[in-house]
Structure formats: C-alpha cells, structure tokens
DSSP file (Angstrom, degrees, kcal/mol; ACC not computed):
  #  RESIDUE AA STRUCTURE BP1 BP2  ACC     N-H-->O    O-->H-N    N-H-->O    O-->H-N    TCO  KAPPA ALPHA  PHI   PSI    X-CA   Y-CA   Z-CA
    1    1 A M              0   0    0      0, 0.0     2,-0.1     0, 0.0    28,-0.0   0.000 360.0 360.0 360.0 133.5  -27.8    5.5    6.2
    2    2 A K     >  -     0   0    0      1,-0.1     4,-2.5     4,-0.0     3,-0.3  -0.394 360.0-109.4 -79.7 158.9  -31.4    4.8    6.9
    3    3 A Q  H  > S+     0   0    0      1,-0.2     4,-3.1     2,-0.2     5,-0.2   0.888 116.3  50.5 -55.8 -45.3  -32.8    1.3    6.8
    4    4 A T  H  > S+     0   0    0      1,-0.2     4,-2.2     2,-0.2    -1,-0.2   0.892 111.7  49.3 -64.9 -36.1  -34.9    1.7    3.6
    5    5 A Q  H  > S+     0   0    0     -3,-0.3     4,-2.2     2,-0.2    -1,-0.2   0.899 112.4  47.4 -67.9 -39.9  -31.8    3.1    1.8
    6    6 A R  H  X S+     0   0    0     -4,-2.5     4,-2.5     2,-0.2    -2,-0.2   0.891 110.4  52.8 -69.4 -37.3  -29.8    0.2    3.1
    7    7 A H  H  X S+     0   0    0     -4,-3.1     4,-2.6    -5,-0.2    -2,-0.2   0.950 110.8  46.7 -57.6 -47.8  -32.5   -2.3    2.0
    8    8 A D  H  X S+     0   0    0     -4,-2.2     4,-1.8     1,-0.2    -2,-0.2   0.894 113.1  49.2 -66.5 -37.4  -32.5   -0.8   -1.5
    9    9 A A  H  X S+     0   0    0     -4,-2.2     4,-2.1     2,-0.2    -1,-0.2   0.863 109.8  51.3 -69.1 -33.2  -28.7   -0.9   -1.7
   10   10 A I  H  X S+     0   0    0     -4,-2.5     4,-2.6     2,-0.2     5,-0.2   0.944 108.8  51.1 -64.6 -46.4  -28.7   -4.5   -0.5
   11   11 A I  H  X S+     0   0    0     -4,-2.6     4,-2.4     1,-0.2    -2,-0.2   0.888 110.6  49.5 -58.7 -39.6  -31.1   -5.5   -3.2
   12   12 A E  H  X S+     0   0    0     -4,-1.8     4,-2.6     2,-0.2    -1,-0.2   0.902 110.9  49.5 -67.3 -41.7  -28.9   -3.7   -5.8
   13   13 A L  H  X S+     0   0    0     -4,-2.1     4,-2.4     2,-0.2     5,-0.3   0.886 110.6  49.4 -66.3 -40.1  -25.9   -5.5   -4.6
   14   14 A V  H  X S+     0   0    0     -4,-2.6     4,-3.0     2,-0.2    44,-0.2   0.912 112.8  48.2 -61.2 -45.6  -27.7   -8.9   -4.7
   15   15 A K  H  < S+     0   0    0     -4,-2.4    -2,-0.2    -5,-0.2    -1,-0.2   0.901 114.8  45.2 -63.9 -40.4  -28.8   -8.1   -8.3
   16   16 A L  H  < S+     0   0    0     -4,-2.6    -2,-0.2    -5,-0.2    -1,-0.2   0.891 127.1  26.7 -70.8 -37.9  -25.3   -7.1   -9.3
   17   17 A Q  H  < S-     0   0    0     -4,-2.4    -2,-0.2    -5,-0.2    -3,-0.2   0.658  90.1-134.8-103.3 -18.7  -23.5  -10.0   -7.7
   18   18 A G  S  < S+     0   0    0     -4,-3.0    40,-0.9    -5,-0.3     2,-0.3  -0.040  87.1  31.6  87.6 -32.2  -26.1  -12.7   -7.7
   19   19 A Y  E     -A   57   0A   0     -6,-0.2     2,-0.4    38,-0.2    38,-0.2  -0.967  64.5-171.3-156.4 136.7  -25.1  -13.6   -4.0
   20   20 A V  E     -A   56   0A   0     36,-2.5    36,-2.5    -2,-0.3     2,-0.2  -0.996  19.3-132.4-131.1 142.4  -23.8  -11.5   -1.1
   21   21 A S  E  >  -A   55   0A   0     -2,-0.4     4,-2.0    34,-0.2    34,-0.3  -0.531  21.2-120.2 -85.8 155.6  -22.5  -12.8    2.2
   22   22 A T  H  > S+     0   0    0     32,-2.6     4,-2.7     1,-0.2     5,-0.2   0.933 115.9  54.2 -56.5 -46.9  -23.5  -11.4    5.5
   23   23 A E  H  > S+     0   0    0     31,-0.4     4,-2.7     1,-0.2     5,-0.2   0.919 105.6  51.3 -59.7 -43.5  -19.9  -10.5    6.2
   24   24 A E  H  > S+     0   0    0      1,-0.2     4,-2.8     2,-0.2    -1,-0.2   0.927 112.2  47.2 -55.2 -46.1  -19.6   -8.5    2.9
   25   25 A L  H  X S+     0   0    0     -4,-2.0     4,-2.4     2,-0.2     6,-0.3   0.879 109.0  53.3 -70.8 -36.3  -22.7   -6.5    3.8
   26   26 A V  H  X>S+     0   0    0     -4,-2.7     4,-1.7     1,-0.2     5,-1.2   0.964 115.3  41.2 -58.2 -50.9  -21.5   -5.9    7.4
   27   27 A E  H  <5S+     0   0    0     -4,-2.7    -2,-0.2    -5,-0.2    -1,-0.2   0.906 114.9  51.2 -65.3 -40.4  -18.2   -4.5    6.0
   28   28 A H  H  <5S+     0   0    0     -4,-2.8    -1,-0.2    -5,-0.2    -2,-0.2   0.887 122.5  29.4 -61.9 -43.3  -19.9   -2.6    3.2
   29   29 A F  H  <5S-     0   0    0     -4,-2.4    -1,-0.2    -5,-0.1    -2,-0.2   0.513  99.6-129.5 -98.8  -9.6  -22.4   -0.8    5.4
   30   30 A S  T  <5 +     0   0    0     -4,-1.7     2,-0.2    -5,-0.2    -3,-0.2   0.924  65.3 126.3  54.6  50.9  -20.3   -0.7    8.6
   31   31 A V      < -     0   0    0     -5,-1.2    -1,-0.2    -6,-0.3    -2,-0.1  -0.740  65.5 -83.0-124.6 174.6  -23.1   -2.1   10.6
   32   32 A S     >  -     0   0    0     -2,-0.2     4,-2.0     1,-0.1     5,-0.2  -0.407  33.8-117.0 -78.9 154.7  -23.4   -5.0   13.0
   33   33 A P  H  > S+     0   0    0      0, 0.0     4,-2.3     0, 0.0     5,-0.1   0.826 117.2  56.5 -57.4 -32.9  -24.0   -8.6   11.8
   34   34 A Q  H  > S+     0   0    0      2,-0.2     4,-2.6     1,-0.2     5,-0.2   0.896 104.9  51.5 -67.9 -40.0  -27.4   -8.5   13.7
   35   35 A T  H  > S+     0   0    0      2,-0.2     4,-2.2     1,-0.2    -1,-0.2   0.937 111.8  46.2 -62.8 -47.0  -28.5   -5.4   11.8
   36   36 A I  H  X S+     0   0    0     -4,-2.0     4,-3.2     2,-0.2     5,-0.2   0.900 110.3  53.3 -61.5 -40.9  -27.7   -7.1    8.5
   37   37 A R  H  X S+     0   0    0     -4,-2.3     4,-2.6     1,-0.2    -1,-0.2   0.922 110.3  47.5 -60.0 -43.9  -29.4  -10.3    9.5
   38   38 A R  H  X S+     0   0    0     -4,-2.6     4,-2.5     2,-0.2    -1,-0.2   0.894 112.2  49.9 -64.3 -35.2  -32.5   -8.3   10.4
   39   39 A D  H  X S+     0   0    0     -4,-2.2     4,-2.8     2,-0.2     5,-0.2   0.932 112.2  47.5 -65.4 -45.0  -32.3   -6.5    7.1
   40   40 A L  H  X S+     0   0    0     -4,-3.2     4,-2.2     1,-0.2    -2,-0.2   0.881 112.1  50.0 -64.0 -37.5  -32.0   -9.8    5.2
   41   41 A N  H  X S+     0   0    0     -4,-2.6     4,-2.6    -5,-0.2    -1,-0.2   0.930 111.3  48.7 -63.8 -45.3  -34.9  -11.3    7.1
   42   42 A D  H  X S+     0   0    0     -4,-2.5     4,-1.3     1,-0.2    -2,-0.2   0.926 113.2  46.3 -61.2 -44.7  -37.1   -8.3    6.3
   43   43 A L  H  <>S+     0   0    0     -4,-2.8     5,-2.8     1,-0.2     6,-0.9   0.876 112.4  51.5 -67.4 -35.7  -36.2   -8.3    2.6
   44   44 A A  H ><5S+     0   0    0     -4,-2.2     3,-1.3    -5,-0.2    -1,-0.2   0.893 106.5  53.1 -63.6 -42.0  -36.8  -12.1    2.5
   45   45 A D  H 3<5S+     0   0    0     -4,-2.6    -1,-0.2     1,-0.3    -2,-0.2   0.791 109.0  50.7 -63.7 -26.6  -40.2  -11.7    4.1
   46   46 A Q  T 3<5S-     0   0    0     -4,-1.3    -1,-0.3    -5,-0.2    -2,-0.2   0.411 114.5-122.5 -86.6  -0.7  -41.0   -9.2    1.4
   47   47 A K  T < 5S+     0   0    0     -3,-1.3    -3,-0.2     2,-0.2    -2,-0.1   0.766  79.4 121.8  64.3  29.7  -39.8  -11.8   -1.2
   48   48 A K  S   <S+     0   0    0     -5,-2.8     2,-0.3     1,-0.1    -4,-0.2   0.701  78.8  13.4 -92.4 -23.1  -37.2   -9.3   -2.5
   49   49 A I  S    S-     0   0    0     -6,-0.9     2,-0.6     9,-0.2     9,-0.2  -0.920  76.2-116.9-140.7 167.7  -34.3  -11.7   -1.8
   50   50 A L  E     -B   57   0A   0      7,-3.0     7,-2.4    -2,-0.3     2,-0.3  -0.966  33.2-135.0-110.4 118.1  -33.8  -15.3   -1.0
   51   51 A R  E     -B   56   0A   0     -2,-0.6     2,-0.3     5,-0.2     5,-0.2  -0.587  26.3-179.8 -78.0 126.7  -32.2  -15.7    2.5
   52   52 A H  E >   -B   55   0A   0      3,-2.2     3,-1.9    -2,-0.3     2,-0.4  -0.832  43.8 -87.0-114.9 156.8  -29.4  -18.3    2.7
   53   53 A H  T 3  S+     0   0    0     -2,-0.3     3,-0.1     1,-0.3     0, 0.0  -0.557 119.8   9.8 -62.8 121.8  -27.3  -19.3    5.7
   54   54 A G  T 3  S-     0   0    0     -2,-0.4   -32,-2.6     1,-0.2   -31,-0.4   0.495 135.2  -6.1  87.4   3.9  -24.6  -16.7    5.7
   55   55 A G  E <  S-AB  21  52A   0     -3,-1.9    -3,-2.2   -34,-0.3     2,-0.3  -0.965  71.3 -89.3 174.5-157.0  -26.0  -14.4    3.0
   56   56 A A  E     -AB  20  51A   0    -36,-2.5   -36,-2.5    -2,-0.3     2,-0.2  -0.991  22.3-173.4-151.7 155.7  -28.7  -13.7    0.3
   57   57 A A  E     -AB  19  50A   0     -7,-2.4    -7,-3.0    -2,-0.3   -38,-0.2  -0.773  41.7 -75.1-135.5 176.2  -29.4  -14.3   -3.3
   58   58 A L        -     0   0    0    -40,-0.9    -9,-0.2   -44,-0.2     3,-0.1  -0.479  59.4 -97.1 -71.2 148.4  -32.0  -13.3   -5.9
   59   59 A P        -     0   0    0      0, 0.0    -1,-0.1     0, 0.0    -9,-0.1  -0.395  51.7 -89.9 -64.5 150.3  -35.3  -15.1   -5.6
   60   60 A S    >   -     0   0    0      1,-0.1     3,-0.6    -3,-0.1   -11,-0.0  -0.335  27.1-156.4 -61.5 136.2  -35.7  -18.1   -7.9
   61   61 A S  T 3  S+     0   0    0      1,-0.2    -1,-0.1    -3,-0.1     0, 0.0   0.421  80.0  87.0 -92.3   2.7  -37.1  -17.2  -11.3
   62   62 A S  T 3   +     0   0    0      2,-0.1     2,-0.5     0, 0.0    -1,-0.2   0.581  58.2 107.6 -78.3  -8.5  -38.3  -20.8  -11.6
   63   63 A V  S <  S-     0   0    0     -3,-0.6     2,-0.5     1,-0.1     0, 0.0  -0.603  74.0-129.1 -73.8 123.3  -41.5  -20.1   -9.8
   64   64 A N        -     0   0    0     -2,-0.5     3,-0.1     1,-0.0    -2,-0.1  -0.608  14.9-141.5 -84.8 123.8  -44.2  -20.1  -12.5
   65   65 A A        -     0   0    0     -2,-0.5    -1,-0.0     1,-0.2     5,-0.0  -0.306  38.2 -82.2 -70.2 161.6  -46.5  -17.1  -12.6
   66   66 A S     >  -     0   0    0      1,-0.1     4,-2.6     4,-0.0     5,-0.2  -0.218  38.2-111.4 -61.5 159.9  -50.2  -17.8  -13.3
   67   67 A W  H  > S+     0   0    0      1,-0.2     4,-2.5     2,-0.2     5,-0.2   0.878 117.7  52.5 -60.5 -40.2  -51.3  -18.2  -16.9
   68   68 A H  H  > S+     0   0    0      2,-0.2     4,-1.9     1,-0.2    -1,-0.2   0.896 111.1  46.7 -60.9 -43.6  -53.2  -14.8  -16.7
   69   69 A D  H  > S+     0   0    0      1,-0.2     4,-1.9     2,-0.2    -2,-0.2   0.934 113.7  47.4 -69.2 -42.6  -50.2  -13.0  -15.5
   70   70 A R  H  < S+     0   0    0     -4,-2.6    -2,-0.2     1,-0.2    -1,-0.2   0.903 111.6  50.3 -61.8 -40.7  -47.9  -14.6  -18.0
   71   71 A K  H  < S+     0   0    0     -4,-2.5    -1,-0.2     1,-0.2    -2,-0.2   0.863 113.3  46.0 -65.9 -36.1  -50.3  -13.8  -20.9
   72   72 A A  H >< S+     0   0    0     -4,-1.9     3,-1.3    -5,-0.2     2,-0.4   0.756  91.1  99.4 -82.2 -24.0  -50.7  -10.1  -19.8
   73   73 A T  T 3< S-     0   0    0     -4,-1.9     5,-0.1     1,-0.3    -4,-0.0  -0.503 107.9 -14.5 -70.3 123.6  -46.8   -9.7  -19.3
   74   74 A L  T 3> S+     0   0    0     -2,-0.4     4,-2.4     1,-0.1    -1,-0.3   0.877  84.3 163.4  57.2  41.0  -45.3   -8.0  -22.4
   75   75 A A  H <>  +     0   0    0     -3,-1.3     4,-2.2     1,-0.2     5,-0.2   0.884  69.8  51.0 -60.7 -39.8  -48.5   -8.7  -24.4
   76   76 A L  H  > S+     0   0    0      2,-0.2     4,-2.3     1,-0.2    -1,-0.2   0.897 110.0  49.7 -61.8 -41.4  -47.6   -6.1  -27.1
   77   77 A E  H  > S+     0   0    0      2,-0.2     4,-2.6     1,-0.2    -1,-0.2   0.882 110.4  49.4 -65.1 -41.7  -44.3   -7.6  -27.5
   78   78 A K  H  X S+     0   0    0     -4,-2.4     4,-2.6     2,-0.2    -1,-0.2   0.906 109.0  53.0 -62.3 -41.0  -45.7  -11.1  -27.8
   79   79 A E  H  X S+     0   0    0     -4,-2.2     4,-2.4     2,-0.2    -2,-0.2   0.914 109.9  48.3 -65.6 -42.7  -48.3   -9.8  -30.4
   80   80 A R  H  X S+     0   0    0     -4,-2.3     4,-2.1     2,-0.2    -2,-0.2   0.918 113.7  47.1 -62.8 -41.0  -45.4   -8.3  -32.5
   81   81 A I  H  X S+     0   0    0     -4,-2.6     4,-2.6     1,-0.2     5,-0.2   0.909 111.7  51.6 -64.8 -39.0  -43.4  -11.5  -32.3
   82   82 A A  H  X S+     0   0    0     -4,-2.6     4,-2.6     2,-0.2    -2,-0.2   0.898 110.3  46.9 -64.9 -41.8  -46.4  -13.4  -33.2
   83   83 A Q  H  X S+     0   0    0     -4,-2.4     4,-2.1     2,-0.2    -1,-0.2   0.897 113.3  49.6 -63.8 -41.4  -47.2  -11.3  -36.3
   84   84 A K  H  X S+     0   0    0     -4,-2.1     4,-0.6    -5,-0.2    -2,-0.2   0.929 113.5  45.4 -68.0 -43.6  -43.5  -11.5  -37.4
   85   85 A V  H >< S+     0   0    0     -4,-2.6     3,-1.5     1,-0.2     4,-0.4   0.943 112.8  51.3 -61.5 -49.3  -43.5  -15.4  -37.0
   86   86 A A  H >< S+     0   0    0     -4,-2.6     3,-1.2     1,-0.3    -1,-0.2   0.854 103.9  57.8 -58.3 -37.9  -46.8  -15.7  -38.8
   87   87 A S  H 3< S+     0   0    0     -4,-2.1    -1,-0.3     1,-0.3    -2,-0.2   0.682 106.2  50.6 -69.8 -13.6  -45.6  -13.6  -41.7
   88   88 A Q  T << S+     0   0    0     -3,-1.5    -1,-0.3    -4,-0.6    -2,-0.2   0.418  92.1  84.7-101.6   1.4  -42.8  -16.1  -42.2
   89   89 A I  S <  S-     0   0    0     -3,-1.2     2,-0.1    -4,-0.4     3,-0.1  -0.908  73.4-144.1-106.0 114.3  -45.0  -19.2  -42.2
   90   90 A P    >   -     0   0    0      0, 0.0     3,-1.3     0, 0.0    72,-0.1  -0.379  27.6 -92.4 -74.2 153.4  -46.5  -19.9  -45.7
   91   91 A N  T 3  S+     0   0    0      1,-0.2    24,-0.2    -2,-0.1    25,-0.1  -0.330 112.3  36.9 -58.7 148.5  -49.9  -21.4  -46.2
   92   92 A G  T 3  S+     0   0    0     22,-1.9    -1,-0.2     1,-0.3    24,-0.1   0.479  88.2 141.4  87.1   1.8  -49.9  -25.1  -46.5
   93   93 A S    <   -     0   0    0     -3,-1.3    24,-2.6    21,-0.2     2,-0.5  -0.367  46.8-139.4 -78.8 155.7  -47.2  -25.5  -43.9
   94   94 A A  E     +c  117   0B   0     22,-0.2    68,-3.7    66,-0.2    69,-1.0  -0.969  34.4 166.5-109.6 130.6  -46.9  -28.2  -41.2
   95   95 A L  E     -cd 118 163B   0     22,-2.6    24,-2.3    -2,-0.5     2,-0.4  -0.967  36.1-131.7-147.2 160.1  -45.7  -26.9  -37.8
   96   96 A F  E     -cd 119 164B   0     67,-2.1    69,-3.2    -2,-0.3     2,-0.6  -0.928  19.2-162.4-108.9 130.4  -45.4  -27.7  -34.2
   97   97 A I  E     -c  120   0B   0     22,-2.5    24,-1.0    -2,-0.4    25,-0.4  -0.969  14.6-155.9-119.8 118.6  -46.6  -25.1  -31.7
   98   98 A D        -     0   0    0     -2,-0.6     2,-0.1     1,-0.2    24,-0.1  -0.060  28.6 -72.4 -80.8-180.0  -45.2  -25.6  -28.2
   99   99 A I  S    S+     0   0    0     22,-0.1    -1,-0.2     4,-0.1     2,-0.2  -0.360  79.3  79.4 -71.2 156.0  -46.5  -24.5  -24.8
  100  100 A G  S  > S-     0   0    0      1,-0.1     4,-1.1     2,-0.1     5,-0.1  -0.466  81.5 -91.9 127.1 162.4  -46.4  -21.0  -23.6
  101  101 A T  H  > S+     0   0    0      2,-0.2     4,-1.7    -2,-0.2    -1,-0.1   0.739 120.5  55.0 -83.3 -22.9  -48.2  -17.6  -24.0
  102  102 A T  H  > S+     0   0    0      2,-0.2     4,-1.9     1,-0.2    -1,-0.2   0.950 108.3  46.6 -75.5 -47.0  -46.0  -16.5  -26.9
  103  103 A P  H  > S+     0   0    0      0, 0.0     4,-2.0     0, 0.0    -2,-0.2   0.867 110.3  55.6 -56.9 -32.9  -46.7  -19.6  -29.0
  104  104 A E  H  X S+     0   0    0     -4,-1.1     4,-2.0     1,-0.2    -2,-0.2   0.911 105.3  51.3 -65.5 -40.4  -50.3  -19.1  -28.2
  105  105 A A  H  X S+     0   0    0     -4,-1.7     4,-2.0     1,-0.2    -1,-0.2   0.861 107.0  54.2 -60.7 -35.4  -50.1  -15.6  -29.6
  106  106 A V  H  X S+     0   0    0     -4,-1.9     4,-1.0     2,-0.2    -2,-0.2   0.901 103.8  55.5 -65.5 -39.1  -48.6  -17.1  -32.7
  107  107 A A  H >< S+     0   0    0     -4,-2.0     3,-0.7     1,-0.2     4,-0.4   0.921 107.9  49.1 -56.5 -45.8  -51.6  -19.4  -33.0
  108  108 A H  H >< S+     0   0    0     -4,-2.0     3,-1.5     1,-0.2    -1,-0.2   0.927 109.2  51.5 -61.7 -42.0  -53.9  -16.4  -33.0
  109  109 A A  H 3< S+     0   0    0     -4,-2.0     3,-0.4     1,-0.3    -1,-0.2   0.673 104.5  59.3 -68.9 -14.7  -51.8  -14.7  -35.6
  110  110 A L  T X< S+     0   0    0     -4,-1.0     3,-2.3    -3,-0.7    -1,-0.3   0.481  74.4  99.1 -91.1  -4.7  -52.1  -17.8  -37.8
  111  111 A L  T <  S+     0   0    0     -3,-1.5    -1,-0.2    -4,-0.4    -2,-0.1   0.732  80.5  52.4 -59.7 -24.4  -55.9  -17.7  -37.9
  112  112 A N  T 3  S+     0   0    0     -3,-0.4    -1,-0.3    -4,-0.2    -2,-0.1   0.461  91.1  96.8 -91.5  -0.5  -55.9  -16.1  -41.4
  113  113 A H    <   -     0   0    0     -3,-2.3     2,-0.3   -23,-0.0     3,-0.2  -0.416  65.5-138.5 -79.0 165.5  -53.6  -18.7  -42.9
  114  114 A S        +     0   0    0      1,-0.2   -22,-1.9    -2,-0.1   -21,-0.2  -0.928  65.6  11.2-127.7 155.8  -54.9  -21.6  -44.8
  115  115 A D  S    S+     0   0    0     -2,-0.3     2,-0.3   -24,-0.2    -1,-0.2   0.840  77.9 162.6  56.5  40.2  -54.3  -25.3  -45.1
  116  116 A L        -     0   0    0     -3,-0.2     2,-0.5   -24,-0.1   -22,-0.2  -0.643  30.8-151.9 -84.8 145.4  -52.0  -25.5  -42.1
  117  117 A R  E     -c   94   0B   0    -24,-2.6   -22,-2.6    -2,-0.3     2,-0.4  -0.982  24.0-176.3-114.6 115.2  -51.2  -28.8  -40.4
  118  118 A I  E     -ce  95 140B   0     21,-2.6    23,-3.6    -2,-0.5     2,-0.4  -0.948  21.3-168.8-127.0 134.9  -50.4  -28.2  -36.8
  119  119 A V  E     +ce  96 141B   0    -24,-2.3   -22,-2.5    -2,-0.4     2,-0.3  -0.943  23.5 167.1-110.7 137.0  -49.3  -30.4  -33.9
  120  120 A T  E     -ce  97 142B   0     21,-2.2    23,-3.8    -2,-0.4   -22,-0.2  -0.984  40.7-161.5-146.0 154.0  -49.4  -28.9  -30.5
  121  121 A N  S    S+     0   0    0    -24,-1.0     2,-0.6    -2,-0.3   -23,-0.1   0.046  72.7 100.2-114.0  20.0  -49.2  -29.9  -26.8
  122  122 A N     >  -     0   0    0    -25,-0.4     4,-2.1     1,-0.1     5,-0.1  -0.926  56.6-163.3-112.6 113.3  -50.9  -26.6  -25.9
  123  123 A L  H  > S+     0   0    0     -2,-0.6     4,-2.4     1,-0.2     5,-0.2   0.835  93.4  54.3 -67.0 -29.7  -54.6  -26.9  -25.1
  124  124 A N  H  > S+     0   0    0      2,-0.2     4,-2.6     1,-0.2    -1,-0.2   0.919 108.6  48.1 -66.5 -45.3  -55.0  -23.1  -25.4
  125  125 A V  H  > S+     0   0    0      2,-0.2     4,-2.5     1,-0.2    -2,-0.2   0.902 111.8  50.7 -62.7 -40.5  -53.5  -23.3  -28.9
  126  126 A A  H  X S+     0   0    0     -4,-2.1     4,-1.1     2,-0.2    -2,-0.2   0.918 112.0  47.0 -62.4 -44.6  -55.8  -26.2  -29.9
  127  127 A N  H  < S+     0   0    0     -4,-2.4     4,-0.3     1,-0.2     3,-0.2   0.896 111.9  50.8 -67.7 -37.4  -58.8  -24.3  -28.6
  128  128 A T  H >< S+     0   0    0     -4,-2.6     3,-0.9     1,-0.2    -2,-0.2   0.918 114.3  43.0 -58.1 -47.6  -57.8  -21.2  -30.5
  129  129 A L  H >< S+     0   0    0     -4,-2.5     3,-1.4     1,-0.2     6,-0.2   0.608  92.8  80.0 -83.1  -8.9  -57.3  -23.0  -33.7
  130  130 A M  T 3< S+     0   0    0     -4,-1.1    -1,-0.2     1,-0.3    -2,-0.2   0.675  80.4  71.5 -70.1 -14.3  -60.4  -25.1  -33.5
  131  131 A V  T <  S+     0   0    0     -3,-0.9     2,-0.6    -4,-0.3    -1,-0.3   0.766  80.0  87.8 -65.9 -26.1  -62.4  -22.0  -34.8
  132  132 A K  S X> S-     0   0    0     -3,-1.4     4,-1.7     1,-0.2     3,-1.0  -0.670  70.7-153.4 -82.4 117.2  -60.8  -22.6  -38.2
  133  133 A E  H 3> S+     0   0    0     -2,-0.6     4,-1.1     1,-0.3    -1,-0.2   0.861  93.8  56.4 -58.9 -38.6  -62.9  -25.0  -40.2
  134  134 A D  H 34 S+     0   0    0      1,-0.2    -1,-0.3     2,-0.2    -4,-0.1   0.778 109.7  47.2 -70.5 -24.0  -60.0  -26.2  -42.3
  135  135 A L  H <>>S+     0   0    0     -3,-1.0     4,-1.3    -6,-0.2     5,-0.9   0.772 103.9  59.2 -83.6 -26.9  -58.1  -27.2  -39.1
  136  136 A R  H  <5S+     0   0    0     -4,-1.7     2,-1.4     1,-0.2    -2,-0.2   0.753  91.0  77.6 -71.1 -19.7  -61.1  -29.0  -37.6
  137  137 A D  T  <5S-     0   0    0     -4,-1.1    -1,-0.2     1,-0.1    15,-0.2  -0.529 130.2 -63.2 -90.2  71.8  -61.1  -31.3  -40.6
  138  138 A A  T  45S+     0   0    0     -2,-1.4    -2,-0.2     2,-0.1    -1,-0.1   0.747 114.6  98.8  66.2  32.3  -58.1  -33.6  -39.7
  139  139 A R  T  <5 +     0   0    0     -4,-1.3   -21,-2.6     1,-0.1     2,-0.6   0.439  62.2  77.1-122.6  -2.7  -55.3  -30.9  -39.6
  140  140 A L  E   < -e  118   0B   0     -5,-0.9    11,-2.7   -23,-0.2     2,-0.4  -0.951  57.2-175.0-116.2 121.3  -55.0  -30.1  -35.9
  141  141 A Y  E     -eF 119 150B   0    -23,-3.6   -21,-2.2    -2,-0.6     2,-0.6  -0.936   8.5-161.8-115.4 130.9  -53.2  -32.6  -33.8
  142  142 A L  E     -eF 120 149B   0      7,-5.0     7,-3.3    -2,-0.4     2,-0.9  -0.955  14.5-142.6-116.2 120.9  -52.9  -32.3  -30.0
  143  143 A S  E     + F   0 148B   0    -23,-3.8     5,-0.2    -2,-0.6     7,-0.0  -0.715  27.0 170.2 -84.6 110.9  -50.2  -34.3  -28.4
  144  144 A V  E >   - F   0 147B   0      3,-1.6     3,-2.6    -2,-0.9    -2,-0.1  -0.892  44.7 -90.0-122.4  97.2  -51.5  -35.6  -25.1
  145  145 A P  T 3  S+     0   0    0      0, 0.0     3,-0.1     0, 0.0    -2,-0.0  -0.134 112.5  28.1 -48.5 138.7  -49.0  -38.2  -23.7
  146  146 A P  T 3  S-     0   0    0      0, 0.0     2,-0.2     0, 0.0    -3,-0.0  -0.954 132.9  -6.4 -94.1  13.8  -49.0  -41.0  -24.2
  147  147 A G  E <  S-F  144   0B   0     -3,-2.6    -3,-1.6    -5,-0.1     2,-0.4  -0.596  73.2 -82.2-141.7-156.1  -50.7  -40.5  -27.6
  148  148 A F  E     -F  143   0B   0     -5,-0.2     2,-0.4    -2,-0.2    -5,-0.2  -0.931  19.3-163.3-122.1 142.6  -52.3  -38.0  -29.9
  149  149 A W  E     +F  142   0B   0     -7,-3.3    -7,-5.0    -2,-0.4     2,-0.3  -0.970  19.6 178.1-114.7 141.8  -55.7  -36.5  -30.2
  150  150 A H  E     -F  141   0B   0     -2,-0.4    -9,-0.2    -9,-0.3   -14,-0.1  -0.985  36.0-119.7-145.5 160.9  -56.6  -34.9  -33.5
  151  151 A S  S    S+     0   0    0    -11,-2.7   -10,-0.1    -2,-0.3     3,-0.1   0.712  91.9  27.6 -75.3 -21.2  -59.6  -33.1  -34.9
  152  152 A G  S    S+     0   0    0      1,-0.3    -2,-0.2   -12,-0.3   -15,-0.1   0.349 108.1   9.6-109.6-125.1  -60.3  -35.4  -37.9
  153  153 A D  S    S-     0   0    0      1,-0.1    -1,-0.3     2,-0.1    -3,-0.1  -0.063  71.2-112.2 -63.4 166.6  -59.6  -39.0  -38.7
  154  154 A K  S    S+     0   0    0     -3,-0.1     2,-0.4    -5,-0.1    -1,-0.1   0.410  88.4  87.8 -86.7   2.6  -58.4  -41.4  -36.1
  155  155 A R        -     0   0    0      2,-0.0     2,-0.6     0, 0.0    -3,-0.1  -0.799  63.7-147.7-102.8 146.0  -55.0  -41.9  -37.6
  156  156 A Y        -     0   0    0     -2,-0.4     2,-0.4    -8,-0.0    -2,-0.1  -0.950  14.2-159.4-111.2 124.2  -52.0  -39.8  -37.0
  157  157 A R        -     0   0    0     -2,-0.6    -2,-0.0     1,-0.1     0, 0.0  -0.796  26.8-106.5 -99.7 137.4  -49.7  -39.6  -39.9
  158  158 A Q        -     0   0    0     -2,-0.4     2,-0.3     1,-0.0    -1,-0.1  -0.350  41.9-163.0 -60.3 140.9  -46.0  -38.6  -39.5
  159  159 A R        -     0   0    0     -3,-0.0     2,-0.5     2,-0.0    -1,-0.0  -0.925  21.2-138.2-127.9 152.4  -45.3  -35.1  -40.6
  160  160 A R        -     0   0    0     -2,-0.3     2,-0.4   -65,-0.0   -66,-0.2  -0.949  32.1-135.1-101.4 130.1  -42.3  -33.1  -41.4
  161  161 A F        -     0   0    0     -2,-0.5   -66,-0.3     1,-0.1     3,-0.1  -0.722  18.4-161.9 -97.5 134.1  -42.6  -29.7  -40.0
  162  162 A A  S    S+     0   0    0    -68,-3.7     2,-0.3    -2,-0.4   -67,-0.2   0.757  81.6   6.6 -77.3 -24.2  -41.8  -26.5  -41.8
  163  163 A A  E     -d   95   0B   0    -69,-1.0   -67,-2.1   -74,-0.0     2,-0.4  -0.996  55.7-148.1-154.5 153.9  -41.5  -24.7  -38.4
  164  164 A G  E      d   96   0B   0     -2,-0.3   -67,-0.2   -69,-0.2   -69,-0.0  -0.999 360.0 360.0-125.3 132.6  -41.6  -25.1  -34.7
  165  165 A V              0   0    0    -69,-3.2   -68,-0.2    -2,-0.4   -59,-0.1   0.315 360.0 360.0-122.6 360.0  -43.0  -22.3  -32.5
C-alpha cells in the first residue's frame, strides 16, 4: 500500500473510531511502528489528525473559525432556517436573539416584522436591527455585561419572551 493510500485509510479509521492507537495501526497495515509514527506525524502536521502519545484522534472541533468563514458556511441553509423561524414569530413579539451566524440570519429575516421587542448579546444582530425605525425607538436591547444598552429610554423593563433564537 502506498503512503498516500495509507494516510487516507488512517484518517478514515480515526473518523470511524475517534481514536486509534499506534499498535492498532501497525497491526492493521502490517508496517513498522516507525512507519506509523511518521505517518501520524505527517498527518498531524497537515492538521488532519491530532497526534497523541501512542496514537491519534480527530482534531478538536472547538477551534473557532473566523466570523466570515462561519457566516459563509452553509449560508443557504442558514437562510432557510432563518425564514422558517421568522415565519413562526408574530408581529409584536418579544424575543431574545443569541450569538452566532444563524441567529444573525434570523435577525435579517425579521426586518419585515413590526413592533418587535428584542434583547440580544450579539452586536451584529443589534447593528442589523438598528435599521428598523420601530426598533431604534426603545425596543432593541443589547446585553453587554454587566448591564444592558438599549436604543431608546434609559430604563430596562423586564420582558417575557415569546421566543429565543
């Protein structure tokens, strides 16, 4: 088996099992431990696996991609989700919009709604919704710990939310 084929097969095994030991790979491919270690080091250098002492696992998915990359990822699906969510929120609702690019897409989809009261901790959502005159007039609240900023009067009134996005 060629090295590139073995690398592809190692990646598939790691995806399938979550973690593979060096010993398992040596036995599976009938090659020396040194060959497997070189393969694992090469794949780790390419960021295709995460190298551990004695084996390999999938790279951590907790590494956060840039906002532009996340916004562009599955953009059409986010738009469809946003339209569906917006269609289920009646005018006059109070809602909380959380952080993330999908909730941001929901904010865009809500631009045609009226008389919404929105609390958000998402600066992009706040900026998106500030174009709506009815939200600029004391109906948009931005949670910025340790307090709240909102577009209108200086008081924050407790709200019951019809939805959380």
